[in-house]
N, C-alpha and C positions, 0 to 999 in steps of 0.2 A: 021347658023342657024343647030343644030343640031336634030337628030330626036331621039326620046326615046319613049319605051313603056308606055302604061296607059289603065287604066280603065276609060269606057267615057258611058256617060246617050246620047243617038243620037239625042231623043225626050223624053218629060216630058213624066213620069211613066212608060218608057219604059225601059225593063234592063238594066245593064251595061253588057259591050260586050269589051274585048281585041281589040287595037287600036294601031296605032303611033299617035303620036303628033308633033310638031316640037316645040323647044327651040329657044330664041332668042341669038344671039350670046352674048359673057362674054362681057362685056363691063368694063370700067376704072373701076367703083365703083361696082362692080357686083360680085358674087360668083355663082361656079356653084358648088349644092350640089348633092351630093349622096343620096336619098331617101333610109334609112334605115325601118323605120317604120312612120304608117299613121293612125292615129286614123279615127273610123268613128264617127263621131257626127250627134244626131239627124236632126241638120240644114241640113248635106249633103241630109237627103231623104226629107227637106222639098222642099230644092230650086230641086232637080232631080224630083219631082213631080210637080213642077212649083204653088205649096202649099201658097208660098206667093206672088203670083203676078208673071210679066213677068220673063222669064228667059231666057237666052244666050244657045242654040244648035248646035252643041253639047259641053256638060258638062264635065268635069273633075271635080269630087267634092276632098274634102279633103282639111282642115286649121291646123290639127293638126300631122305638120312635123317634123319626127326627121330622122337627118344624119349625114354626114360627110362631111367637104370642099372638094370637089375635085378640081378646079381651081379658081385662084382668079386673079381679073384684077388690071392694071398697077397700079391704084391709088389707092389700097383697102388697107388701113392701121391697121385695126384692127383686122382682122382673116388672117389664114395661112392654106395650106393644111394641113387637118388632123384633124382639130377642128370639137369639136362635138358641133351640131348649131342644130337651130330651127326656123321655121318660123309658125307663129300663123295666125290671120284672117285677116291681111293686109300688104300688099305689095310697096302702093306706099302712097305718100300725099304730098300738097303743099312744107310742111314745113318753109313755110312763117307766116303762119296766127297765130290769136293767140291761136288756140288751139293746132296747131302744135308746138310755143315754149312753151307752158305750157306744153307740152309731152302726148297731148291728141289728138293724130294723129287720133283716132276713130271716134272724131266728126269732122275733117278737111271735107269741101265741096267736097275738091278733093281727097277722101281717095279712094282707090283700094282696093277694098276686095281681098284676094287671088285666087278666083275662081270667075265663073259667074259675071264678071266684064269687065271693058275695059280700058286698060291702057293708058296713055297719049299719042298712037301712034294710038288709037281704034282698039288696035288689042285686041281677047277676053283673059282672064286669064286663065288658066288650074293649077288646085291644084294637092293635093299630091298624086292621087292614083295614080301614075307614079313613074318611076325610077330616073328622076331627075329634079330640078327645079334650074330654074335662078334668082336672088333676088338680086338687090343693098343692099349693105351693112348694110344701112343704119336700115333695118325691119327685121334684122337676131339677133338670141336669143342665147346667150352661154347656152348651158347644163351643169351643173355642175358636174363630174367627179363621184360624189355619186350618180348620177341619171341615173338607167339604162334608154337607148334610147328607149326601147318599153313602158314602164310604165311612160316615159316623154312627150311622146308627149301626151296625153289628159290633160297633162296642159297646152299646147298653146293654150287651146278654155278652154275645161271643169273647168281646175282649174283655169284659168286668170277670168272666167265672175262669179265665185263666189266668188274668193278670192276679187274683187274688189269692189261689194258692200259691203263684210262682214269688209272691211278697212273703208272702206268710213263714214258706219252707227256705226263705232266703236264698235264692238263686241269683248270683251275682259272680261276678270275677273270683275266680279259683273254683266255682260248679260245676260239676258234669252232668247238665241236663237232656233228658231223652224226653221228647214228644210225642205218644205214639197215636198214628192218624194224621195225616195231611188235609182234613178238611174243612168246613166253618169256624171249630174252634182250633183245632190243629194250626193252622196258617197262621192265626194270632198269636197263638203260643208261642212259636216260632220267632215272631217279629220282635214280641213280648221280653223273652228268655236274652235271644240279642243282645236288645237295649239295656238289659241291667246285666250285660257283661259274661253271662255263662257260655260256657264251651256248650253247645248246642248238637245234638244229634236228632235226626226223626228216622223211627221206625214206621214202614209204610206195606201195606202190602201188594201197593201198585208200583213198580219200577220205574214206570213212564213219569211219574213225580218226580225225580231224584233231580232235575235241572231248577223246577220250581223250586225245591228245596232251598238249594243254596241261595236263588234267586231272593230267597225271601229271609235269609240270615241264617241257615243252619249252618256248620262246619263240615257236619257227616251224614251220610244219609245211606241205612241198610233195610234193606226189601227182608219184610217179615216170613217171604212165602219161599227163601232158601235157610233151610236147615242150620246152614253151617254160620249162620250169623246167628244165632241161639247159644254155638259154641262157643264162637269167636269173642262173646260181649259179653259173658259172664263176670258178674260183680263189677261190672263197667262205670254205673251211673250212682252218682252219690242221689238224684233227685229225678222219676219218673213220673210224668203225665199224661197220662191216660187220655185222652177225648173221645174214642170210638164209641156207638149205640148199641153195638152188638157185643155177643158175650164174647169174653176171650178167655184164653188160658192162663189164668192169674199164676200159678206157680211157675210156669214157664218165664214169663216176665220177672216175676219176683226173683228171680236166678239173675236177671242183670243189674239188678241195685247191690250195690256193695253191703254190706254189713253197718248196722244202724241207719242206712237208707231208707228213702220214704216212697210207695208208689200211691200216687194220687189220683182219684178216680174221678173225673168232672163228667163224662159220659155215663149217660141211664137207660142200660140196655130196658126192655120190658120182662127178660126171663132173667131168673135167677141166675145167678154163677157160681158154682162150687168151688173149692179149694179145698187142699191140704191144709189143714194147719202148720205143717212141718215146714212150707216154704215160707213161716213168718219165724218159728222158734230155732230154725239154723240159719245165725245170723242177726237175729235180735231185731228182723225189718217191722217196717212200718206198711201197714194198708191202710188208706186214709179216704176221704172221701172231700169233696168241696162242692160247694153250689155258688150262686151270686153273692156279691158281696152286700154291702147297705149302701147310704147314700151317700154319705161323707165317700167313700171305698171308688163307687163309680164317679164320682166328681174327681177321684184323684187320679180314676186311669185315663178318663179324657184328657185330664191336662198333660201326665206323661206321655199319651200317645200324641198329642199335640207337639210336645216339646219335643221328640224323637222323628215325628213325621210318620206316625203310624196308621195307615187307615186299612178299613179291609179291602181285601179285592175282591170286588163285586161283578156280577153281572144284571144290570138293571132290566126291570120286565116291568112291562102292562099290566093292569091288574087283572087282564081275562087270560094268562095264562099262569096265573097261580096254580092251579090243576096240576098242569104239565111239568110247575117246577116240583112240585111235592113228588110226582114221580120221578122226577131224573135226582132228587136228594136222593131218594130210597136207593136209587142203582148208582149214587157214587158219581153224578154226573155234571158236578158245576165246580166252578174254580175261580173263587172259593164260596161265595155266598150269595145267595138269589137275594135282592132288593126291588122291593114293589115301590113304582113312580107312582103312588095315590093319589095323582090329579089325573088315573087313567081310570080311577073306579067311578 
């Protein structure tokens, strides 16, 4: 075992504080990674507050991890000391089920989250708000040289979580894509949809983000605070991606999707969201959900972003500002992703 510094949530809704945690010894197929940067995902806040249900405390959040390999196990074949690598939302799966065989480890019944979970030995997993992590090489990603580690870190969750549904529902030339919410996920959804060749619209409650939306690659910006927006855009979009983590009026947004179109939710509100089913029946529309992707798709996301020069728009912070950052995320006061410089832990 090795002991490393980390920022820990002692109990639900309590402030994070610096402490020491144990990392397992480096096994034959493990990598020990010196973490350089970790993104603050809104899901970190949900789980630190136990907003999605039961949680394991003390908790070390963080699943947008970028760093450098410090040590390799005796059986490691794919990585070497000094490699630039990332760790995303999962660190274990069974590897034998149909989902794992298809590269969809995120659906495996034995999948283990990077934090707030228990590994195969029953020990709690601790995430990236720390100086080091030990992970099986199978679940480690290569970060292309053209991406900065700090800007690449959010691609391990926010980038993947938006890339996956845009690919699955075939966003591209000739398609009209709407992104609801211009935050940590939404700003990357705009960049990726634009790079895929779609006509991109942003729907945001913040009119002041219009200029940012255009700079990020949006063709159109529509303020949802204006009721006329919903009247004007009826049936306008082939695909809508909702990235917001608060309940929205699903019926009102489904009305903006064309017949046979799809509204995909990647934001996950803590409270149930009601829906009148006639919003789906009228127009044969689809309401769908999407989570992060498997390991192969995560690597595909990183490679795609490197090819198209896509990194996250970040605000780099020291670890002693994590609690402040949580408050600002909840207030919508970040453009567009906080990233922790883990050398400050």
